C-alpha positions as CSV (number, residue, x, y, z in Angstrom):
1,X,0.0,0.0,0.0
2,X,3.0,2.4,0.6
3,X,4.1,2.1,-2.9
4,X,0.7,2.4,-4.2
5,X,0.0,5.5,-2.2
6,X,3.6,6.7,-2.4
7,X,3.8,7.2,1.0
8,X,6.7,6.1,3.4
9,X,6.6,3.0,5.4
10,X,7.3,3.7,9.3
11,X,7.9,0.5,11.2
12,X,9.6,-0.6,14.4
13,X,11.0,-3.7,12.5
14,X,14.5,-3.9,12.5
15,X,15.1,-1.8,15.5
16,X,18.2,-3.5,17.6
17,X,20.2,-2.1,20.3
18,X,23.1,-1.8,17.7
19,X,20.9,0.3,15.4
20,X,18.2,-0.3,12.6
21,X,18.8,-3.3,10.5
22,X,17.4,-3.9,7.0
23,X,15.8,-7.2,6.8
24,X,12.3,-9.1,6.2
25,X,9.8,-6.1,5.8
26,X,12.1,-3.1,5.7
27,X,14.3,-5.0,3.1
28,X,11.3,-6.1,1.0
29,X,9.9,-2.6,1.1
30,X,13.1,-0.7,0.2
31,X,13.7,-3.4,-2.7
32,X,10.3,-2.6,-4.1
33,X,11.2,1.1,-3.9
34,X,9.2,2.2,-1.0
35,X,11.0,4.8,1.7
36,X,11.1,3.0,5.0
37,X,11.9,4.8,8.3
38,X,12.0,3.7,11.9
39,X,10.1,6.2,13.6
40,X,13.1,8.1,14.9
41,X,14.5,8.1,11.6
42,X,11.4,9.9,10.3
43,X,11.0,12.3,12.9
44,X,14.7,13.2,12.4
45,X,14.1,13.7,8.6
46,X,10.8,15.3,8.8
47,X,11.7,17.8,11.5
48,X,15.5,18.3,10.6
49,X,15.3,22.0,10.9
50,X,14.3,21.7,14.5
51,X,17.1,19.2,15.5
52,X,15.0,16.6,16.9
53,X,17.6,14.6,18.9
54,X,18.6,17.8,20.8
55,X,14.8,18.7,21.5
56,X,14.2,15.0,22.7
57,X,17.1,15.1,24.9
58,X,16.1,18.1,26.4
59,X,12.8,16.9,26.9
60,X,14.2,13.6,28.7
61,X,16.5,15.8,30.8
62,X,13.5,17.7,32.2
63,X,11.4,14.5,32.4
64,X,13.9,12.7,34.5
65,X,14.6,15.7,36.6
66,X,11.0,16.5,37.4
67,X,9.5,13.0,37.5
68,X,10.9,12.2,41.1
69,X,9.2,14.9,42.7
70,X,5.7,13.9,41.0
71,X,6.3,10.4,42.0
72,X,6.8,11.3,45.4
73,X,3.7,13.2,45.6
74,X,1.6,10.4,44.0
75,X,3.1,7.6,46.1
76,X,1.8,4.9,43.9
77,X,3.7,1.9,42.6
78,X,1.1,1.6,39.7
79,X,1.8,5.3,38.7
80,X,5.6,4.8,39.1
81,X,5.6,1.5,37.1
82,X,3.4,3.3,34.2
83,X,5.7,6.2,34.2
84,X,8.8,4.0,33.8
85,X,7.0,2.2,30.9
86,X,6.0,5.3,29.2
87,X,9.6,6.9,29.6
88,X,11.0,3.6,27.9
89,X,8.5,3.7,25.2
90,X,9.0,7.4,24.5
91,X,12.8,6.8,24.4
92,X,12.3,3.9,22.0
93,X,10.1,6.0,19.8
94,X,11.8,9.3,19.8
95,X,15.5,8.2,20.1
96,X,15.3,4.6,18.8
97,X,16.7,3.2,22.0
98,X,16.0,-0.5,22.7
99,X,16.3,-2.4,25.7
100,X,18.4,-5.7,25.2
101,X,16.7,-8.7,26.0
């Protein structure tokens, strides 16, 4: 569909702790002439004029600085766990970081 509509394919497939690897769907799509991006690759290209990596790093610096005070006020294991998971997900989405298994 991406080829038929002329739009990029944005996928997490191939995201590894060592970087993005072109295999399976990513490779097949690229071989067919489709632009393929991991989310962080797409954001970096689409918003390159804003310097996304620097913006994302500043976001996480504030997030990491302010979340302990927030969590202390909430005092909930569920909220702490959810915020921890959200942080990992956002670092994956925005920076391409993966957690080795």
